[in-house]
C-alpha positions in Angstrom: -21.7 11.9 11.7 -20.3 8.9 13.6 -21.9 10.2 16.8 -25.4 9.3 15.5 -24.4 5.7 14.5 -24.9 2.8 16.8 -21.7 1.3 18.2 -21.8 -1.6 15.7 -22.1 0.8 12.8 -19.1 3.0 13.7 -16.3 2.7 11.1 -13.6 0.3 12.1 -10.3 1.8 13.5 -8.4 0.1 10.7 -10.3 2.0 8.0 -8.7 2.7 4.7 -8.9 6.5 5.1 -5.4 7.0 3.8 -4.8 4.3 1.2 -1.3 5.6 0.4 -0.2 4.7 3.9 -0.1 1.1 2.7 2.2 2.2 -0.1 4.6 4.3 1.9 5.2 1.8 4.6 7.1 -0.9 2.8 7.9 -2.9 6.0 5.1 -4.8 7.7 2.8 -4.7 4.7 1.8 -8.3 5.1 0.6 -7.7 8.6 -1.2 -4.5 7.7 -3.0 -6.1 4.7 -4.0 -9.1 6.8 -5.3 -6.9 9.7 -7.2 -4.7 7.3 -8.8 -7.7 5.5 -9.9 -9.2 8.8 -11.2 -5.8 10.0 -13.2 -5.3 6.8 -14.7 -8.8 7.0 -15.6 -8.2 10.6 -17.0 -4.7 9.9 -19.2 -6.0 7.0 -20.1 -9.1 9.1 -18.7 -11.3 6.3 -16.1 -13.5 8.1 -15.8 -15.9 5.2 -14.5 -13.2 2.9 -11.2 -12.3 4.5 -9.2 -13.8 1.6 -11.4 -11.8 -0.9 -10.6 -8.5 0.9 -6.9 -9.3 1.1 -6.9 -10.2 -2.6 -8.4 -6.8 -3.4 -5.9 -5.0 -1.2 -2.9 -6.9 -2.6 -4.2 -6.4 -6.1 -4.5 -2.6 -5.7 -1.1 -2.4 -4.2 0.4 -4.4 -7.1 -1.3 -2.2 -9.6 0.1 0.9 -7.9 3.6 -0.5 -7.2 4.2 -1.6 -10.7 2.6 1.5 -12.4 -0.3 -0.5 -13.9 -2.9 1.8 -12.5 -2.3 5.0 -10.6 -5.0 5.7 -8.0 -6.0 2.1 -7.6 -5.9 2.4 -3.8 -8.0 5.5 -3.9 -10.6 3.8 -6.0 -10.6 0.9 -3.5 -11.0 3.3 -0.6 -13.8 5.1 -2.4 -15.7 1.8 -3.0 -15.2 0.7 0.6 -16.6 4.0 1.8 -19.6 3.6 -0.5 -20.2 0.1 1.0 -19.9 1.6 4.5 -22.5 4.2 3.7 -24.9 1.6 2.2 -24.5 -0.6 5.3 -25.0 2.4 7.7 -28.0 3.7 5.7 -29.6 0.3 5.6 -29.5 0.1 9.4 -31.7 3.2 9.6 -34.1 2.3 6.8 -34.6 -1.3 8.1 -33.3 -2.7 4.9 -30.3 -4.8 4.9 -27.3 -5.0 2.7 -27.1 -8.8 2.5 -23.8 -9.1 0.7 -21.5 -6.1 1.3 -18.6 -8.0 -0.5 -20.8 -8.3 -3.6 -21.6 -4.6 -3.5 -17.9 -3.8 -3.2 -17.1 -6.1 -6.2 -19.9 -4.5 -8.2 -18.5 -1.0 -7.5 -15.0 -2.0 -8.4 -16.1 -3.7 -11.5 -18.0 -0.6 -12.6 -14.7 1.4 -12.2 -12.7 -1.3 -14.1 -10.5 -2.0 -11.1 -11.8 -5.5 -10.4 -10.9 -6.8 -13.9 -7.5 -5.1 -13.7 -6.8 -6.8 -10.3 -7.8 -10.2 -11.8 -5.6 -9.7 -14.9 -2.6 -8.2 -13.2 0.6 -10.3 -13.1 1.1 -12.0 -9.7 4.3 -10.1 -8.9 5.4 -9.9 -5.3 4.6 -6.6 -3.4 5.0 -7.7 0.2 
């Protein structure tokens, strides 16, 4: 239903619609993760949280790569989608999602993914 959204509310071109694409493409991961983190920060109008979004992406990749949690990227993509829905819905209802990053963290925490990302060993996945 993107045709009914204002231009600023349209999903970003760097959306995580296929999270396994990050896994399959071993080369250039660093650039993809950085670009995605910047795009999420821009989309959610949260420029100070680029490192937070990158941390989540790297954490989910680490969990998947080392077999610590299968489907981590799918959970992350689901949570990002929910935040996008909340932001888009808020624009129409004149309410505002003040902290999209906090909403994302809350959704990930409810799924147990945020704690797993924080507790995972800091092994290299780039």
